[in-house]
C-alpha positions in Angstrom: -21.3 25.1 -28.2 -19.0 27.6 -29.2 -15.6 28.3 -27.6 -17.0 31.6 -26.1 -20.0 29.5 -24.6 -17.6 27.0 -23.4 -15.4 29.4 -21.7 -18.8 31.4 -20.2 -20.1 27.9 -18.6 -16.9 26.8 -17.5 -16.3 30.1 -15.5 -19.9 30.0 -14.2 -19.4 26.6 -13.0 -16.2 27.5 -11.2 -18.3 30.3 -9.4 -21.1 28.1 -8.6 -21.8 27.2 -5.1 -23.3 23.5 -4.9 -25.5 24.5 -2.1 -27.2 27.1 -4.7 -27.9 23.9 -6.9 -29.4 22.1 -4.0 -31.8 25.1 -3.3 -32.4 25.3 -7.0 -33.5 21.9 -6.8 -35.8 22.4 -3.9 -37.5 25.6 -5.5 -38.1 23.7 -8.7 -39.5 20.6 -7.0 -41.7 22.5 -4.7 -42.5 25.7 -6.8 -42.8 27.6 -3.3 -40.3 29.4 -1.2 -41.6 28.5 2.0 -42.0 24.8 1.2 -38.5 24.9 -0.4 -37.0 26.5 2.6 -38.2 24.0 4.9 -37.3 21.1 2.5 -33.5 22.0 3.0 -33.9 23.3 6.6 -33.2 27.1 6.2 -35.5 30.1 6.9 -37.9 31.6 4.3 -35.8 34.8 4.2 -32.8 32.8 3.5 -34.4 31.0 0.8 -35.7 34.2 -0.7 -32.2 35.5 -0.9 -31.0 32.5 -2.4 -33.4 32.6 -4.9 -32.3 36.0 -5.9 -28.8 35.0 -6.3 -30.0 32.1 -8.4 -31.9 34.6 -10.8 -28.8 36.6 -11.1 -26.6 33.5 -11.6 -28.9 32.1 -14.4 -30.2 35.6 -16.0 -33.7 34.0 -15.5 -36.6 34.3 -13.1 -36.5 30.5 -12.1 -40.1 30.9 -10.8 -42.7 33.1 -12.1 -46.1 33.9 -10.6 -49.1 32.1 -12.1 -52.4 33.5 -10.3 -51.8 32.9 -6.6 -49.0 30.3 -7.2 -45.7 30.0 -8.5 -44.5 28.1 -11.6 -41.1 27.1 -12.8 -40.0 29.1 -15.7 -39.5 27.4 -19.1 -35.8 27.3 -18.2 -36.6 25.9 -14.9 -38.8 23.1 -16.3 -35.9 22.4 -19.1 -33.3 21.8 -16.5 -35.3 20.3 -13.6 -34.9 16.8 -14.3 -31.4 17.1 -15.5 -30.7 19.0 -12.3 -32.1 16.3 -10.1 -30.2 13.6 -11.8 -26.9 15.5 -11.5 -27.4 16.2 -7.8 -28.3 12.6 -7.5 -24.8 11.8 -8.8 -23.0 14.4 -6.9 -24.5 13.1 -3.7 -23.6 9.5 -4.7 -20.0 10.8 -5.4 -19.8 12.7 -1.9 -21.0 9.6 -0.1 -18.8 7.0 -2.0 -16.8 5.2 0.5 -15.0 1.9 -0.9 -15.5 -1.0 1.2 -13.9 -4.4 1.3 -15.7 -7.7 2.2 -13.0 -10.4 2.7 -15.7 -13.2 2.3 -16.8 -12.1 -1.3 -13.7 -10.3 -2.6 -12.1 -11.3 -5.8 -9.1 -9.0 -5.7 -5.6 -9.9 -7.2 -2.9 -8.5 -4.7 0.5 -8.0 -6.0 3.4 -8.2 -3.4 6.9 -7.6 -4.3 9.4 -9.3 -1.9 13.0 -10.9 -1.8 12.7 -14.6 -2.3 13.8 -15.4 1.1 10.9 -14.0 2.8 8.7 -15.5 0.1 10.4 -19.0 1.2 9.8 -18.2 4.7 6.4 -16.4 4.8 4.4 -17.1 1.7 2.8 -20.3 2.6 1.6 -18.9 6.1 0.3 -15.7 4.6 -1.6 -17.6 1.8 -3.0 -19.9 4.2 -4.5 -17.0 6.1 -5.7 -15.0 3.1 -7.4 -18.4 1.9 -9.1 -18.7 5.2 -10.6 -15.2 5.4 -10.8 -14.4 1.6 -11.1 -17.5 -0.3 -11.6 -15.8 -3.7 -8.7 -13.5 -3.2 -5.7 -14.2 -5.2 -1.9 -13.3 -4.7 0.9 -12.6 -7.1 4.6 -12.5 -5.9 7.1 -10.4 -7.9 10.8 -10.2 -7.8 12.4 -7.3 -6.2 13.1 -5.0 -9.3 16.2 -2.8 -8.5 15.3 0.8 -7.9 11.5 0.6 -9.0 9.7 -0.3 -5.9 8.5 3.1 -4.9 7.3 3.8 -8.4 5.5 0.6 -8.9 3.9 1.0 -5.4 2.9 4.8 -6.6 1.3 3.4 -9.8 -0.6 0.7 -8.2 1.3 -2.1 -10.2 2.6 -3.5 -6.7 0.2 -3.3 -3.7 2.7 -4.2 -1.0 6.5 -4.4 -0.4 7.7 -7.0 2.2 11.5 -6.7 2.7 14.4 -5.4 4.4 14.0 -1.8 5.8 16.1 0.3 3.8 16.7 3.6 1.6 13.9 2.7 -0.7 11.3 2.4 2.1 12.1 5.8 3.7 10.2 7.3 0.6 7.0 5.2 1.4 4.9 4.2 4.6 6.4 1.5 6.3 5.7 -0.8 9.3 8.3 -3.0 11.1 7.2 -6.5 11.4 9.9 -8.1 13.3 13.8 -8.0 13.7 15.8 -10.7 12.2 19.1 -11.9 13.5 21.8 -13.0 11.0 24.0 -16.3 11.2 26.5 -18.1 9.5 25.6 -21.2 7.5 28.0 -23.8 5.8 28.1 -27.5 4.8 27.2 -29.7 7.7 30.6 -31.5 7.3 32.7 -28.4 7.2 35.5 -28.4 9.9 34.0 -25.3 11.4 30.4 -26.5 11.4 30.3 -26.6 15.2 32.8 -23.9 15.9 33.3 -20.7 13.6 36.2 -18.6 15.0 36.5 -15.2 13.5 39.9 -15.7 11.7 38.4 -18.8 9.9 35.2 -17.0 9.2 37.3 -14.2 7.7 39.5 -16.4 5.5 36.7 -18.6 4.2 35.0 -17.8 0.7 32.0 -16.1 1.1 28.7 -16.2 -1.0 27.2 -13.0 -0.6 23.3 -12.6 -1.5 22.4 -9.4 -2.8 18.8 -9.0 -4.2 19.1 -5.2 -4.9 22.7 -5.5 -6.0 23.8 -2.9 -3.6 27.2 -1.9 -2.8 28.5 -2.9 0.7 26.8 -5.1 3.3 26.2 -5.2 7.1 28.8 -7.9 7.3 31.4 -5.8 5.3 30.7 -2.8 7.7 31.0 -4.8 10.9 34.2 -6.5 9.7 35.7 -3.2 8.8 35.0 -1.7 12.1 37.3 -4.5 13.4 39.9 -3.9 10.8 39.0 -7.2 9.1 38.1 -7.9 5.5 36.2 -11.1 3.9 36.6 -12.3 0.4 33.2 -12.7 -1.4 34.1 -15.1 -4.4 30.4 -15.4 -5.4 27.4 -12.6 -5.4 24.1 -13.9 -6.3 20.8 -12.3 -6.5 18.5 -15.1 -4.8 18.7 -16.8 -1.5 17.2 -19.9 -2.9 20.8 -20.8 -4.5 22.5 -20.9 -1.4 21.9 -24.6 -0.4 23.5 -25.9 -3.5 26.4 -23.7 -3.4 27.3 -24.5 0.0 26.7 -28.2 -0.3 30.1 -30.1 0.1 32.0 -26.9 -0.4 34.2 -24.8 1.9 32.0 -21.7 1.2 30.1 -19.8 3.9 27.1 -17.6 3.7 25.7 -15.0 6.2 21.9 -15.3 6.2 18.7 -14.3 8.1 18.0 -16.5 10.9 14.7 -17.8 9.8 15.8 -18.6 6.4 19.0 -20.4 7.7 16.8 -22.7 10.1 14.4 -23.4 7.3 17.2 -24.3 4.8 18.9 -26.6 7.4 15.8 -28.4 8.0 15.9 -29.4 4.4 19.4 -29.6 3.4 22.5 -31.0 4.9 23.8 -27.5 6.3 25.0 -26.2 9.7 23.8 -22.9 11.3 26.2 -21.3 13.6 26.3 -17.8 15.2 28.6 -15.4 13.5 31.8 -14.9 15.3 31.2 -11.1 15.1 28.3 -9.1 16.5 26.0 -8.2 13.7 23.0 -5.8 14.0 19.6 -7.5 13.4 17.8 -6.7 10.1 14.3 -4.9 10.2 11.7 -7.0 8.2 9.1 -4.4 7.2 6.2 -4.1 5.0 5.9 -0.8 3.0 3.2 0.9 0.6 2.6 4.0 -1.1 1.1 6.9 1.1 -1.6 7.3 -1.8 -2.9 3.9 -0.9 -2.8 4.2 2.9 -6.5 4.3 3.4 -7.6 2.0 0.5 -9.8 -0.5 2.6 -8.4 -3.7 0.6 -4.9 -2.8 1.2 -5.6 -1.9 4.9 -6.9 -5.5 5.2 -4.1 -7.1 3.3 -1.7 -5.2 5.7 -3.5 -6.2 8.8 -3.7 -9.9 7.6 0.2 -10.0 7.3 0.7 -8.3 10.5 -1.6 -10.7 12.2 0.4 -13.6 10.7 3.7 -12.3 12.0 2.2 -11.7 15.4 0.9 -15.2 15.5 4.1 -16.9 14.3 6.9 -14.9 15.1 5.8 -13.1 18.5 9.4 -13.4 20.1 10.7 -11.1 17.6 7.7 -8.7 17.4 8.7 -5.1 17.3 6.5 -1.9 17.1 7.1 1.4 15.4 
């Protein structure tokens, strides 16, 4: 087909009303204006007007008299089967609604999160998914600095679970629960049972910063009281903390659920911070483009249900 014809048909398609194609199909199938009108639920007069529009559109009579009856023209006979197939495809396209059946699903969901939440939640989350969707697979990725929103938008990552911050403001997010912070230190540390503010400030601190962001909740709270701590070690992973604190004078300020989890496995003491710190908001976030995807809706609902059943006292709503 020449460029001129390409442009002609492209323009013609842009001007075409799909309802005209439905009427054309009825006319070619029935070869009768009255029956075609009844087939698509319009009056005979309306169908006659539609036939006139189609004749102008295609520059062809479409139907021609043959004795007392009407028959499709050669053009009409030529396009009849193709039109039927095309309308069937359009109908399938218009009615296509993705579904997600957990019992038979084989999806691979990719979740980005900080390691502390993977430590605290992954086993419970995986157990819930295995119970409801036994063939679904999970992949957990590290939190790459500055790339969460882009990866969610591209579909590389399906769900982010983390502490609500600047990144999540560009996404759709739901707060799962509020997490208090507490101090963690070696069980034999002199301040393991009582941690005064002056001692807390004077101690060397381990600061965990998965996103390598400047400042922290602790630093801002201390600054409001005219205090300043000394961070001697900054690390990207919470899982490094136990070995760093063991048999040292270091202190770390951690989310309470992680602190309690670590204290059950390592010789660590968990004590309240001597200064009031705001709780952190643990949230899940996703890209708006995937908000209605049935599989991802199910994934988010499953996570929210796990939180509701295992973390009810800290549950919040948004």
